[in-house]
N, C-alpha and C positions, 0 to 999 in steps of 0.2 A: 368223180374224185375233184379237188378243188384245183382251178387252173390260176396260175400265176405269173403274168406280166411283169419281168425284172429288168433291172439292167446292171451291167455287172460292176461300176462304179456309180450305183445308185445307192446312198444311204437310206434314202427312204424305203426302198424295196428290198434290203439287207435286214432292217427292222422288221420287216412282215416275215422274212423267211427266217428269222431266229424264233421270233413267236411262234407260226406253224410247227418248228421243228421241237419247240420244248412242250407244246401241247401234244406231240405225238401223231400230227396231223400229214396224212401223206397227201402230197401235191405236185403236180405237173407244171414244171418251170419252163417257161418259154423267155429268153433273153432276146430283149429288142438291140437293133443295131446300134453301134455306138463307137466313135471316134473322138479323141480330143481336138482334131481340126475343126470337124463337124457337129459335134454333139452328140443328140440322138437323131441323127436323119440317116436314112429317111424315116418318117415315123410310121409306126406300127399300125395298120388299118384297123384292128381290132382295140388299140389303146385309144387311136382318133374318135373313133364310134362311141367308146363308152365314159372317156374323160375330156371334159371341155377344155382343160387344160393343156391336153395331149402329153401327159406325162406317166411315167411309172411311179410306182406301183398299181398297177389293174387287177382285180382279182373276180374271177367268176366262181359262185358255187351254187350248185344245184339251181342253176340259172339265177340267181342273184347277181348283179353286176356292181361291182363296190371298188372306188376310187379313193386315193388320199389314205395314207398309212395311218394316220389315228382314227379314221372311221374304220379302216381295215381291223386293225387291231380291237376297237369296241365291239364291233361284231362278233370276231370270232370268241371275244370273252363273253359274249351273251348266248352265242350259239354253241361255244365248247369249252363251258366253265371250267372243266377238269383236265390238267390243275390249272388252278387259278393265274393269272398274270397281274392282277390288279387286287389291291386290300378290299377287303368287304366292307370295314367299317366306313360312311360316308365322309368322314374328315379326311383319313389316310389316301381314301380315293381320290380326295380332291387335291391333296399334297402330291401324288402319283402324274397326275393329269398336269399340274402346274410344272413338275420336275420334266415332263416329256416336252411340255410348250417351250421350256428354258432350254432344252438340247434343241429343240427343232427351229426356234423361232428366234432366239436371245445369242446362244453361245456361237449357232450356225452364220451369224454374220461375221463375225471376225475369222470364223473357220475359211467363210468364203473369201475375205480376204489375202488369205495366202494359198488360194486354188490355183495361182497362175504359175506355182512351181512345178505343176505336173503337166502344163501346158507349153507348145514351142514357144519361146522368145516372142516378142512382139519385134518385129523387123526395125519400128522408129526407137532408137535408144532413149531418147525421151519418157516417151510413153512405158517403155520398159523400167525406166529409173522409177515412174512415178509408182508403179506396180509394187517394186519394192519397198518403197518409201511406206505406200499405204498396209504392205505384209508387217513392216515394223509395228506400225502403229497397232494392227489387229494381234500380234503377239503380246504387246502390253496387254490388252484388253482380256487375250485368252489368260494370263497370269490371274487376273482378279479372280477369273472364275475357276482357276484350279485350286487358288486359297481357300476360296467359299466352300466346293466340295471336300477339300480337305478337312475343313474344320467338321462340317456335316458326317464325314465319315468317321470321324473320332469314338472309339468303340463300336462302332457298326460294323457288320459284314455286308450290309447294303446299305443303299441310300434312304428305304424307309424300313420296317420290321423284317421286312421278306424280301425275296426275289421278286421284282415286277417289271412294267413295261418301263417304268422311269429307269431303271438299270440298264435296260436294252438301248433307250434311247440314248441316254448320255452315254453309255459305251461308246454308241456307234459316233456320234460326233466326235470325241476325244480320237477315236481312232483314226477318222478322217485327219486330225488335226497330226496324229505323229504321221501317217502315211506322206503329209504334206511337208515332210522334213521339219516338224517342230519337235525339240528336246523333249526327254522322256519325265518323267514325274519324280526323281529321284529327290528333289527339294520339297516334295510333298507326299510323306511316307506314306499316310493312309489312302490316300488316291492312287498311289503307286501300288500297295497290296490289294485293293480293290480292282483296280484295272486288270494286274495278273488273275485275279480271282475270276473275274469275270471272262477271262481270256482261256481260261482251262475247262470252262463249261463246253460240252461237245457240240452244241448246235453254234455257240458264239465261235470258236475255234474252227468249226467249218468253214464258216463266213468270212473270218479274217483270213484263212487261208486263201479262199478264193478271192478275195479283194488284193491281197498281195500279188497273187499270178495275175491277174486282171493288172494290176499296175506294172508288171515286168513287160507285158505285152501291148502295152495301149499307152503308157505315159515315159516322157522324156527319161532317160537315165541321166542324173547328173553326178 
């Protein structure tokens, strides 16, 4: 059976969990230690042994050790191609990968700018105010992404012609923006409908519910 090392508030691990469930693959999940104060400490020995970056997700499948969510997702597609989570067309497949990269490396930057909202306030008021100001700038940047996504989704059910890894990745990044007390998407109706549609998928709904529960247990309530 596939073994996955995940984290309760690890966006990238949760992407992999959704993909595994969408493909109907059974897996044994082990949650690593996490607190808002210390992060992912102490590091799990298996994660340390497999991933030089000492981060989850880490997956073991039939003796193969894989880390990094994008590498894991592409491996799963090659090893377990049905149902597909990447387009078959080379052009559309490239678009899918670029959208995943946008979620993971571009949109995540402003999302990281508001992550302080689930952490204990900094004891130094000036530093805390700097965090708040950085959060305002991050919000403005996120709004630009919301507008771009809303335009892309005009007349579409999915970001591409079918449900893909791109939808999983963008949804997870937006879910983290939402859990960081960022407003909903009511000013972006196409994006709003798509987000609800994605959240209704059983695999996605399960992960979203688990993240909400982890937030209640691990994050300051304000």
